[in-house]
C-alpha positions in Angstrom: 73.2 94.3 93.3 76.8 93.5 92.2 78.9 92.0 95.0 82.5 90.7 95.1 83.2 89.0 98.4 86.7 87.9 99.3 87.6 85.3 101.9 90.5 83.1 102.9 92.8 85.7 104.5 94.5 85.2 107.8 97.8 84.8 109.6 100.4 82.5 108.1 104.1 81.8 108.7 106.8 82.7 106.1 107.0 79.9 103.6 103.4 78.9 104.2 100.5 78.8 101.8 97.1 80.4 101.7 94.2 80.4 99.2 92.0 83.4 98.7 88.6 83.2 97.1 86.4 85.9 95.5 82.8 85.1 95.0 81.0 87.3 92.5 77.3 87.9 92.0 75.2 90.2 89.9 77.6 90.1 86.9 78.2 87.9 83.9 81.5 86.4 85.2 82.9 85.4 81.9 82.6 88.9 80.5 85.2 90.3 82.9 88.9 90.1 83.4 89.2 89.1 87.1 92.1 90.3 89.2 93.7 90.5 92.6 95.3 93.7 93.9 97.0 94.3 97.2 97.7 97.3 99.4 100.4 97.1 102.0 100.8 99.7 104.7 102.9 102.6 103.4 102.9 101.3 99.8 100.8 101.9 96.7 98.1 99.7 95.4 99.7 96.8 93.5 98.3 94.6 90.8 99.1 91.0 91.8 97.5 88.9 89.1 94.8 88.9 86.5 93.0 86.3 84.4 91.0 87.0 81.3 87.9 85.1 80.1 90.0 83.3 77.6 92.3 82.1 80.3 95.3 84.4 79.7 97.0 85.2 83.0 99.3 88.0 84.2 101.4 88.2 87.3 103.4 90.8 89.0 107.1 90.0 89.0 107.2 89.8 92.8 104.8 86.9 92.8 105.7 84.9 89.7 106.3 81.3 90.4 104.6 81.5 93.8 101.1 82.7 93.2 98.5 81.2 90.8 95.2 82.8 89.8 92.3 80.6 88.6 88.6 80.7 88.2 85.6 78.4 88.6 83.1 79.8 86.2 80.3 77.6 87.4 80.7 79.1 90.9 81.5 82.7 89.7 84.6 82.5 91.8 88.2 83.5 91.3 91.0 82.1 93.4 94.5 83.1 94.3 96.7 80.3 95.5 99.6 81.8 97.4 102.7 79.6 98.1 106.1 80.3 99.6 104.7 83.4 101.3 107.0 86.1 102.5 106.6 88.9 105.1 106.5 91.4 102.3 103.3 89.7 101.0 101.5 91.1 104.0 98.7 93.3 102.7 94.9 93.7 102.2 94.1 91.7 99.1 91.1 92.9 97.0 89.3 91.3 94.1 88.5 93.3 91.0 86.2 92.7 88.0 87.2 94.7 84.9 85.0 95.0 81.8 86.1 96.4 78.5 83.3 99.0 78.1 81.2 98.8 81.3 82.2 99.8 84.8 84.3 97.6 87.0 83.8 96.4 90.5 85.8 95.9 93.7 85.5 93.8 96.8 86.2 95.1 100.3 89.3 93.0 100.7 90.7 90.4 103.0 93.8 90.7 105.1 96.8 88.5 104.7 99.5 88.6 107.4 102.7 86.7 106.9 104.7 86.7 110.1 106.5 84.4 112.5 
C-alpha cells in the first residue's frame, strides 16, 4: 500500500519558521518528482515547490527565497523548510508524488497556521 504521510504543521507567528516532512512508503522514491501543494480557505490549490529526482527544484513566486524543498532518499522523505512565514501562508499543505507514466499519489495534508 502506497502512503504519503505529512507531519510538522502547526501554529506559528508571522516571521517564524516551520519544517514539514512527508514520509513515503510503497514507491520507489527516486522515480518520482516530489512536491508540496497548499490549499487555503477560499483559494484554489496552489503548487508550492517541487523537486525532481535529479535535484532540479521549482518554487512558486510567492515562496521563492523563503521556502526550501529537499529530500532524504535514504529515508524516502521530502521536506519543506518554511522561513519568514506570513499569514497568507496559512493553508493545508499536501505532499505529492508524481511519476512520468504511472499514477501519482497524495498525502492527506498537514495544517499550517500563521497568526499572532
